[in-house]
N, C-alpha and C positions, 0 to 999 in steps of 0.2 A: 479575654475574648477567644473563643474557639472557632475553628474551621468546621464547615459542614459539606458533606457530599451526598447526594441523593440519587438513587437508582431503583429500578423495579425489575424483577425477574419472575419466572414461573417455578413452582415446586411440583409440577405434574407428576404424580407418583409413577405411572407406567413408564416414564422416562429412564427410570432406574432399573427397569426390567429388560427382557429380551425382545427383539423385534417382533417375534411370532405372537407376543402377548399384548402389544401396544394398543391394539384396537378391541381389547377384551371387554370394555365397558359397553361399546356398541354391540358386541356379540351378546352380551347379557341382555341388552334392551331388545334385540331382535328375537330373543326367546320369550319375550313378555306376550302371553296369550290375550292380553286385554288391549293390545294395540292392533288396529285393523291390519289384516294380512297384506292388503293391497299397498299400504305405505311402506311395508317392510320390504317389498320387492325392489331389487335394484333398478328395474325397468321404470319404477316411478321416481327414482332419485334424480337430482340434478346431474348434469354431465360431469362436472367437476368431482362430485361424490363418487360416481360410478368409476371414473378414472382412478381415484385414490384406492378404492376398494379392490379394483382390478380382478385378477383370476385367483389371487391368493389371500383374500380377506384381509387385504391391507399390509401384508408382511413386507412387500417391496417398498411400499410408500412409507413404512415406518423408518427405514433407513434414511430416506430423504427428510422426513419430518425431524428426526434426531439431529441430522446435520444442520438443518435451518435453526433449531433451537440452540445448538452449540454455538453458532456463530455469534448470536447475542450474549450467551453466557460468558463466553471467553473475552468478548469485548467488555463486559461488565467487570470481569475479574481483573483484566488488564487495567482498567480505570481505577478500581479499588486499590490495586497494588500501587498505582502511581500516587494516590492520595495518601496511602499509608496511615489508616486511621488508628486511633488508640482503642476504639470500640465500634462495633457495628450494632445498631438498633435494628431490629427486624419486626415489621408488622405482618402478623400472620394469624390464621383462624384456627379454632379448635373444634374438631369434628367429633364431638362426644369422646374425646381422648382424656384430656385432664380434668374437665369439668363435666359433671353429671348432674343428676337430679338435686343434689344437695346445695349447689350454688352455680349460678350462671352470671358471672359479671359481664357487664357491657365491654369493659376494658380491663386488662390486668397487666401490669408491669411484673415480669418474672425476674426478680432479683437473685437469681441462682449464682452459686459458686461454679467452679470448674467441675465438669462431669465427665466420666468415662462411660460412653454410651454403646449400645449393641443395636446398630441400625437394623439388623435383619432378623433379630430375635424376636421382636414383637412389632408386627406391622399391622395397623388397622386400615390398610389401604388396599387397593386393587391388585397389589403384587404380593400379597401375603402368601407365604409358602412356595413362592416361585423364585427361580434363580435370578440373581441380579446381574446387571450388565458388566461389572468388574469381576465377577466370580469370586467375590469376597465370601468367606465362609459365614455360617450362621452365628458363630461366636466371635466374629471380628469386633474389635473395639475401636471406638472413635472418640478422641477426646475433644470436647467442645468447651473452650475457655469462658469463664464468666467474669463479671465485673460488678459484684454487688454494691460496691460504694457508689459507683457512677449511677447505677439503677435507683438506689435510694435518693441520691441527689436529684434525679429526674423527677420521682414521685413528689418529693418536697417542692420542687419547682412548678409542678402541675397544681398541687394543692394551694400553693400560694396564689395561683391564678384563678381559684375557685373552680378548677377543673378536678372533680372528684374521680379518682381512679382507684381500683383495688390494686394490691400488690401481695407478692408471696415470695417466700425465701426457699420454699422447697415444693417439689411436685405433689398433687393431690392424688389423682387416680392413675397417672400415667408414669412409667418408669423412664424419666428423662424429660425431653421436649418433644411436643407434637410434631408431626412430620411436616407441617408448613414451615417450621423453623429448621428442623434437621435436614430436610431436603435442600433448603437454600445453602446450607454449609456444604453438603455433599455435592451439589451441582456447581457451586462456585469453585469447587476443588475437584472438578470433573477429571482433570489429568493428574490427580493425586500427587501434588507437589506439597500439600499441606495447607492448613488454613490456621494461621497464627493469631487472628484477631478475636479478642473477647466478643461475646454475643450477648445482647440483651433482648430477649424476646418479649414483645407486647401482644397479647391476645386480643383479638377483636372478635366479638361474637357476630360474626358474618351470617352464620346459619339461622340466627334468630328464630322465626316461626318453626323451623324445622330442626332445630338443634337437639331437643329431647324427643319430640314426636317421632322424627324420622332418624333419630341418632346420627345426624349430620351426614347421611349417606343416601345412596339411591335406593329405589324401591320399585315395585311393580306398579303399573299405571292405575290399576284399580285401587290402590292403597291411597290415592289422592285425597280421599275424604277424611283422613285422619285429623283428629282435633289438633289444632295448631297451638304453638307456644306464643308468647309475646314476641313483638318484632324485635330486630337487630337495632342497633343505633342507627340513625339516619345518615345518609350521605353527608348532609350539612354538619351533623355532630363529628363524624369522622374527619372531615376536612377541618374543622375547628381544633380537634385534637392534634393533627399535624401542625397546625399553625402554633399551637401552645408549645408543642414539643420543640419546634424550631426556635422559639424564643428562649427556651431553657438552654438549648444546645449552643446558641449564639453567645450566651453569657458564660459558658463553661470555658475552662482553660485547656480542654481536650479537643482533639480532632475527631469528629464523630461522623460516622457514615450511616445514613438512613436508607433502609431497604424495604420496599414492598414486595412480599412473596406470595404470588398466586397467579394462576392462569385467569383468563377472563370468563366469559359466559361458558357455563357447564351444561352440556347437552342433557344430562340426566335430570336437570332442573328446569328445562324448557318445554313445557306441556304444549305450547303452540307449534312445535315442531315435533311433536309426538316423542320427544326426548331422543330423537335420532341424531340431531345436529345442534350445535351451539347457535346462538342467535348472533350470526355473522354481521348482519346489518346493524344491530344494536352495538356491538363492539366496535365496528368501524365508525359509528357516530361518535363514541367517547374518544376513540383514537385520533379522529380529526381535530377534536377540541385540543387534545394534547399537542399534536404536531403543529397546530397553529398558535400554540402559546396561550390559548384561552383557558387557562387553568381556573380562574374564578368561575367559569361557567359550570364546572364540574359540581360546585357547591350547591347549585340550584336544581341538580337532578333529583326527582322524587324517589322515594324508597319504592314505590309501587312499580316504577320502571325497572329498577334494579330486580326485583323479585320476578316480574313477568319475563325478563330476559335471562334469567338464571345467572345473573352477574353478582350474586351475593358475595363471592370472594373478592371481588373488585373493590369492596370497601376498604380493604388493606390499601389499595392504590389511592383511594380518596384521602387517606391520612398523608401519604406522599405527596399528593397534589397540593393539599393545604400547606405542607411545610415548604415546598418549593415556591409557592405563591407567596408566602410570608417572607422568604428571603430574597425573592425576586430573581431566582435562579433560572436561567434559560435552558431549554432542552439542547443537549449536545449531539445526541445520536438516539435514534429509535428504530425498532423494526417490528413489524406486524406479521406473525406467521399464522396464516389462514388454513383451517382444516375443516372438513366435513365429518371425518370418521374417528378422529382421535380426541374426542369429547370436549375439547376447548381450543380457542384461539389462544395464541401465546404472544405476549408482548414483552419485549426488553426496552427499557428506556434508561438513559444516562443523562444527567444533568450536569451543567457546569457547577463546579464547587463554588460555595461561598466562603471567601477568605476574609477574615477579620482584619480590620484596619484600626490600630490605636488611635489614629488621628481622626478618621472620618466615620468610624463605627463599623463599616463594612464596605468591602469592594470586592468585586469578582476579578 
């Protein structure tokens, strides 16, 4: 019987850049000629948004936002080290990085071996070509350890439960692992003390209707009418995947950490706010369920609500909620970092570990 630890963090790409660039996504949106000029004027914004934007287009607020994010990331790393896992399973999304027109799996377990990666050589995110926070050179190498055997056992356990998932032994179109997974490693090792834990990435097709047509990224408002792709897996299916994975982990002989990697609603996908701000109210509603321990209620959230609120990447968290519900894990600590100008609200959540008991089957 194995032990299981669950937590969730953000992989917000601009966090790895400089303060002066952190509000760059909003800056891009403000240059959209198809958004009414009136709503782009700071005078029309909520007071909290005007304060964040300030007199320097968010540069001063960026330092505070980084500090708030770091509080959660460092707590998560401390809890991870205390648990001392044999492997870390990470749920993350693919934004037209590894999967293109030739195949879009709903879920894919990446049973990769250890890789030496170059985080700053190829970035398909909003910090491409810009200096990173650590001043690491473009050719800097980062080793991310893998555990193919545990990944294969996970796939076998899911198939035995009639949960059909794809799997892969090597990348398809991307040199390494997409940023949802790599950033999780980089941010959990923000202080650069090393990250010794093997990682098993599990891709969730969070972007669904926009994964090919929008290439999993932002666009101008006038492009909203593009033909859409089929939808992502539903919140219910993601929740049930988490439950199935938890059952496999509970039978394992290994200590396994489960990590959801994503920010919450993304402003560039929230049409009802003219893509200027995330859906803060929608995020708060999900967070309140988390804080109250009502994890089962997450399973009943309709996909239409997720898409309307720009919460597509939160599907990674639905997997985590399913796993924690299945094991009966209680929330130990969480934090909600609200923002109007930095594209997405950020949540860190740390659950009490599930510790296997040979006699009783499980005990926390």
